N, C-alpha and C positions, 0 to 999 in steps of 0.2 A: 479493349478498353472502350467504355461507353463515353458518350459526349460529356458527361459530368465529371470525367476523370477517374471514376471508380472502376477497377478491373471488373470485367463482365462476370467472372466466376467468384467474386467476393460476396460472402454471405455473413451478415451479422447473425449471431446466435440468438435464438429465442428461448433457449433452455434456461431454467432457473439456475442461478449461480450458487454453487455449493463450494465455499472456499476450502473446506476440508478435502473434497475430491479433486478440486482444481489444482491446489498447491501440492503436487506430488511430483517428485523428480527434480530436475535442474531447470532454473530460470536465469535469464539475463534481464537486468533492469537498468533503465537510464532515467535520469530525472534532473530536476532543478528546483531551487527555492526562489520564488519571486516575492519581493517585499510588497507592502501595501501601496507603494507608489509605482509599481510595475517594473521595477529594476530587477534583473536577474542577479541574485547575490551569490549563488553557489550552484555548481553543476556536479553531477556524480554519476558513477556507474556502479553496478553491484552484481555479484554472483549470489544466487540464492539456491541452496540445496535443501530439499524438503523430504521429511520422513513422515509417512502417513499410516495411521491404522484406521479402524472403523469410524470413530467419532472425533479424531484429533489429528492435527498435523503440526509438525515442528519445522519452522523456517529458520535456517542458518544463513544469515545475511553477512556478506563481506563487501563493504563499501570502499571505494576510492574516490576522493573528492578532487576537484580541479586544482586545489592548492597542494595536492600530494598527501593530505591527511587520510588516514584509514580508520575504519570503525567496524566493529563486529557486534552483531546483535542476534539473539535467538528469541523468536516469537513462538508461542504455543497457542493455537486456535482450537477451541473445543466446541463441537456442535452439541447443544443440549437437547434432551428429549422433546421439548416444546418447539424446537426449530430455531431458537435464538442461539447466539454465539457468545462466547467469552474468550478474550485473548489476553495473554500475559507476556511481559518481558520485564527485565530488571528495572528499566527506567519508567515504567508505568506506575502511577500512584493508584493503588487499588487494582481494578480490573477494567479492561476495555470491553464495552458492551456492544454487541453487533446484532444486526437483523438483515434479512434478505427480502427483496421485493423483485421478483423476476430475475433479470440479469444484473441487478444492482445489490451490492453488499455495502451496508453502512456500518461504520465503526466509530465510536465516540469514546475519548479517554483523556485523562490528564497525564502529561508526560514531563519528565524532568530533562530539560534540554540544556546542554552546555552553551552558555552565552556570556561573553564578557568575563571569562575566567571563573564563572560560578554556575551552579545548577539552578535553573529557573523553571518553575512549574508553569506550563502552558497547556491550553486545551487544543486537542486535535479533533476535527470532524472529517473523517475520511469517507469518500464515496468511491468505491471500486466498481467499475462497469466491465462485465465480461463482453468483449467485442466479438471474439471468435473463440474457437476451441483451444487456441494457443496464446491468446493475448488478452490482457486486461489493462485498462487505463485507470489510474488512481489519482484523484485530486483531493488534497487535504487542506482545509482551511485551518490556520494556526492563529490562535487568539490568546490574549491575556486580559483579564478583567473585562471580557466582552469586547475588547477592541481588536480588530484584525491586525495581525502582525504581517501576514503574508500567506502565500499558498505554496504547497508542495505538489508538484506534478510528476508522476512516475508512470512509465510503461513497463509492464512485466511481460516477457515473451518466453514461452517454453523453448529450451535449448534442444537442438536436434541431436 
């Protein structure tokens, strides 16, 4: 361990992040939603099983929340010939549009979120950063009418 607290053999990746190649196999995820006032509103864990072919990956997510609620979602991420990305799931209005810049994958989309007993359309701005060959950090700002509702923070780690 070096004096700054980082293990001596720890290396951040400098490779370009390709979400289609990265999301292959099984992942464990942990996260939380923090409201705009800085209060943790919800915590969760998830298992993510991915099936990948040449230009597309399918993420099967199974969430369990701190209140015992469960949720399942399937995302499909497709790499276009021009290097851009499109992602889809049932709760997205239209398509999520993505781009990569080095180790960073950005994804922007409108999402129908269950809030207060009804489906509310909110905007997600995701930034996923490939930290290592096995880990990404994801921060998503969630807004409505341009006003920040909060942030979703998730760590994805490849299962051994």
